[in-house]
N, C-alpha and C positions, 0 to 999 in steps of 0.2 A: 532472532531471525529479523526478522522485515518486521517493521512493532508499526507498521503502519506509513504514509507517506504525506496524508495531508491529516497536519497541525488543526484543524477545525472537530477532524472527530476521538482526540485524545483528551479530553478533560477526562473520563470517567477512570478511563483506563491507567490515567497518570496519578492521582490521587492514589492509585494500587501500590506503585510506582514505588510511591514518597513512602509511604508506609515498607516495602520490601526494602529500599536503600536503606531506610532506621534501621532497621533486624537486619540486615547482612553484617553491613560496615563495622559492625560492634566483632561480629562475630574474625573479623581477615587476620588481627594480633592474634586471637587465641588458636588460628587453624597453621600458623604463622610453627607456634609452637609444639606442633603434632610435623613438621617436619624436621624432624635432626637431624645437623650434618653425616652423622652415622649413617646416612642408608644402607639398607642391606636389600640391594635386588634379590637374592633368593629366598627369602620369607613377603618377598610384599610382590602381588598384583593388581593388575589394570584392570580397571573392565570401562566399557564403554557405553557411558548413560542415552540412552534415546528415549527423549518426550515427545509426543503429542500431539497434535495440533490442538489448540483452544479455544475460549469460546469470545477470548477476547481480542479487538484489534490488533496487539504488539504482540500476541501467539501463535497465529493464526499459521505462519511455516514452521513450530514446535522449537526444540533446545536440542544441543546436545552437550554433555558433560563428560568429564573423567572423575573414577574412583577409585581412590588404593587403599587398598586392604593390606592389612600387620599383619598377617596369620599368623603370629607369636606374640603381637603386644596387643591385636587385637585394634590396634589402629584401623576407625574407619573413616576418610575421610571425604569429601566432591568437592570438585571443583569447576567450579562455572566461570563462566570469562562472556556469562549475560546480562549482566548488574550495571550498571550507573545510576549516577545520585539524579534524584528531581525532587531536591528540597527547595529548588528554587520558583518551585510552581509550573504549573503548566503550559502557563503562558511562555516563558521562557526557554522549558522542552521544546514547546513546536517550534520557536525561532533557531534557535539550534540545529533541532532535525531539518530545520527546512534550509537555514544552510548551511547544514552539512558539517554541521561543528560538532557531533555527537563523540562524547567519551565514554569512550564504555571500561570495565575494567575485569578482574579476574579474580573471586571472590571463595575463599574457603572452608569449609563448614562442613561440622558432622554428616551424616551421608540422613543420618533419622529424618535429623529435622532440614533437608533436602526433600525428603517425600512427602515429608507429610505438610510440607508448601502444595506440590504437587497432588495431594489427597485432597485438598480445601478447593482447589485448580478442580475438577474433577477430571485429571489428564493423565492416561496413560503410560504407563515406563515400564522400557525393557533391558534389557542389561546381556553384554556378551563379555567375555571374557578376550583381551589382547595378548593375545601367542609372544611373547617379544623372551630374546634372550637376553643373559646378565646382562654385557653390555649395554644392550638395546634399553631394558628398565634402568638402569643408570644415568643413560643420558637422556632419557626422557625427562627422571626423577630434576636433573637439573635442568631444565630450560624450566622446570615449571619451578622452580623454587627460586633462580630468578626473575621469571616472571613477576614471583611475590614479592619482591623489593619496593619498595611503598614507590622509588622514583622509576619503575621499570613497569608500573602494574594496571596503568593504563594506557588505551588502544583507542586511536579511530576509528570508527566504530562505519561499515559499511556494509549495508542487506546485503549482496549480492558477494561484494570479493574482500569481507574484512565479518568474519562473524564467532558467534560462540564456534559455530563447527568448522568454518574455513581455521582458527586459530587450532582446530587437535589435530584437523587432517595434515596441513603444511607441520607441526610438530612430526607426527607419524611420518610423514615424508621426510623430516630431515634426521630420524632415526633409520632410518633405511639410505641413508645418503642420495636422495633427486629417486630411488630406488621403487615408492610407491608410485609417484606419478607415473613415472615410463611403464608400468604396467595397467595407469587406468589410463587409455589414452582416445581417441576418435572424435565424434559428434552423437552426440544425440537426438534424435527426429522434437525435440520441442524447445521449444524458444521462452526465453523469462518470461513475458507476457503471456505464455500458457501458463507458468505456473503461478501467477500472480492469479488469473480468474479461478488458476484449477484449486489453490490453498484458500481465496476470500470469496467461492462459491456461501458463504453459511453465513456474508454478507453485504448487501445487493448494495449496498449504497457504497460499503471502501471500493468492493471490486469497480462498479462503474467509474467511479472517481479518478481510481489508481488507472485503468484503460482511458480517462481521457486525456489526463496529465501527465502519459512518459511517451519519451517518444521511439523515433526506430530504434536507438541504440535496444529495445527490450523485444525487437522483434528478429533478433538473429539470432543461429542456432547454440547451443553451449555445445560447449565439449564437454565432455566427462565428466572431467576433471573440475571444470567451473559447474557442472550443477552436482557437485558436494558439497556445495552452499546449502542445502537442504538435507536435514538433519537422515531423515528415509533414507534418501540415495546413498548415506554415507554410509548409513551400515549395514545396506545392500554393495555396494560396494566392496569393502571390503573386506563382506563374507569371504569373494568369492576372488580374493587374493590371498599368491598361498606365503604362511610364513618363514619364520629360519626355525624356527620348534619344530624339532620331529618323536613320534613317538616309535618304537618299532624300528627307523629306519621311513614311515612314512610324517611324512611334514604335516605339521596341521595347520591347516585353516587361519590368517589369520586373524578372523573375529569365531569363537566357540562358544557352547556352552549357554546358548542362550536361554535368558527365562524374564516372565512376565511377574516381574513385581508390583505393579496395580496396573488393574484391567477397569476403563472407562470405556461409555461411549464415546465416537467422535461426532462434532458440532454435526446439527442437520443439514444437509445443506439446501438451498433455496435454492431456486427459481432460472432459469436466469435473469441478471437484471435487464439486459433490455427488452426483452420483451414486458417485462411489468410495462417497462418506458414506453416504449411503444402503442398501446394500449390505452394507458391513464392520459397519455399527449393525443392519440389522434383522435381516437373515441369524442371525448368532448369538444374537443376544435373543429371536427364532419358537421356535431350536433348544433358546435355552433355559427356554422356556414349554410346548411338548411334554414336557417334560424334569418340569413340577411333578407332582407327583405329594400324594394323604392318605398319612399320615405310619399307619402300621400299629398303633405300640403310643405310648402319651401317656405320657413320664416324666415321673414323680412332683417336682413344685414348678417344671415348665414347661408353656405352653401354645401346643405348635406341632404343628396341624394338617396343615400343606403343608412340605415339603420338596421338594428333590429327585435324579430318579435320577444315580444314580454321582457321588455329592454331592462326591467327593474333586477328581474333574475336572469339573466344571460351578461347582462353585462359584470356581473359578478362575477360571477365564470368564466367569463374573458381577466376580470383585475384577476382571479386566484392563478388562474394558468399563468395570466403577465407579472407577474412575482415571483413565481415558483421560476419560472423561467428567466427571468432577467437576475435574481439571485444569486442562480448556478451557472449560466454561463460569465456574468460580473465577476462572481471568485473565481472561478477554471481560469477565464484569462488573468487576470492580478495575480493565478502562480504562477503560470508561466509564465509572463510577461518575468513577474516581479525574481521565477527562478532563474529567467537566462543571466539578468545581471546581474541579482545579487549571490545565485546558493554557486554552492561548488558540484550541485547534483547535475552530469552532463548529461543526467535522464531528460530533464524539464529544458535542455538547449532547443531553440530551434522546429517547436512542436510544432505541425501543418493544424492539427488542431487552434493553434490562432487565428487561422482564415475562419472559423464560425464562431470560436467563444470572446468577445472582446470587455473588457474589462471597465469601458464603456458601458454597456448595457446593463449595467447597475443603474443608470440614474432612469431603468425600464422602472424598480420598480415604483419610483413617485410616480410616475402616469397610472403605473396598474393599481393603487390606491386611490387614485381619481374616481376607474375606472370603477373600482370594488363599492367604495359608499359611497355615492355618488350618482352612477348606474347613469352616465354622461359620458357618449366621449371629451377628449382631452382638446378642448379650443387652442385654435394656433388662427394665427393672420397672416398678416402677405408679406409681415416680415422672418417670423416663426419658420412660414411652410417652406421655403426653401433650404432649411436648415434636417428636416424631418427628411423634405427628401431628396437631399445628398444620403442621410444619414441611412437610409432603405436602402440607395439604388448602389453604395459602398455594401454593404453589407450582402446584397443580391449579386454582386462583383465577388465576393468575397468565397460565396455557397458556388460559384460556378466554378472557378479555377479550383477550389476541391474537389469540385467534382473530378474536373479536367486530367489532375491530379492521379487520382485514384481509377481515372480510364486507361491510362496512360504507363500506370505502378508506376510516377516518377519519383512519391515521395521515400516508396518502400517500406512503408509506416500501415501498418497492418490498421485501418480505418472500417474496413467491412460494416462492422457491427454499428455504425455508428451512421453512415450509406443506410443502411437499408432498415432500419428500426426506429434511427430521431430523425433522421431529416424529412421522413414522407410527416409526424405528428409538427415540425416544427415547419414548414412549408407551408398546411394548412392555415395552422395560426396564423403565419406573419398574413399571411392574403385574406384574415378576418380583418385583425388591426388595420392595415391598409386597407383595406375597403371602408370600418365602418369604427373604426379606435379615436380616428381625430374631425376634425371639423372645425371648418374655413369660417371665422368667425371676420366680418369684414368691420374696418377700425374708422369714424368715424368721419377722420381726413381722406379717408379714401372714399367716404359713401361723397362727400363733394367733390 
């Protein structure tokens, strides 16, 4: 499922995927040997495997797979469409993901190995039998066998529309000649953004970052069919569909014989990330605002009427806040702007949050370091002062446009949490910077 959208958060997870890649790939040929062309549907049963969400960035949406058990030979294989090769390192993986060039592939292995992997990860696993008639079993088997060929094994991944779960959904729909999709129709009262927030509730930084980086495309209501990119939703929806298999004249549901294979606690959800950001940004900024004072003495060659009480401490606080704000704003702005021009992820294009987060804000980190290490304001002269003034006014104009778009609902992008939780602290912090963060120094030629 969604493996994360911000490649800067991937490093630890990618190391695990490198190991998984080398573990899975050698098993492909062995699994292919188990898929005999003499498939007998009468003695083979198909099962849907659903894996609970995990604690890592890449598994917060869960996972789906197919299991085939030959009741005569005892062959027991699981087919997993969620594997990729990250052996080139986390940096290349992050770049490929950002550009939208991720290739996932189908890998088959013995089920006990698959379950051991999820057991080590501490993830619950459920299984349901898929009630198919012999003709449907044969067709599904033929699709998987064709998919396992080396030239067909890989596919271009998309976190919403082409992943380990949607492949299974689409294969089953093809088995029913499109009849499955006709039974799962209409809209759901949830958006893609709702699902992102819900499933990353255990990782505040990722949840907040995705919320900022993804545009209005994720704010439309999902159709029932689209919502089946989620493993849990696929399991729920298929359980409510009637199969073509009957017992004593009664048609069975498509999924039956539900069984828990592994049971663990789901990751603990953390508090709303916006609430944490609200207090961490607003309270220190208000404290700095209270400490703004009028200077008692104006030094020769300097025009600094306002300063900070306890400046050795407060300028360091100002520097810490400034460093964090400039890094996050600059990185978010760079990802959104770069994604607009270079990535195939349409969910990055034309993001209204670019009015607030600018790549050039990274320059503010240098200024913040001056506040942090010298406990003094940043010196500007009559040449540089206009640039500082212009940059501040431009940011203010961007904020004004942002607010107007939100008030008029022109953007159709969900920005209310940013408006209510982030902007108050940013406004107070910016006001403090404007008042005390810079000091005008008159040059010698100007004094003459």
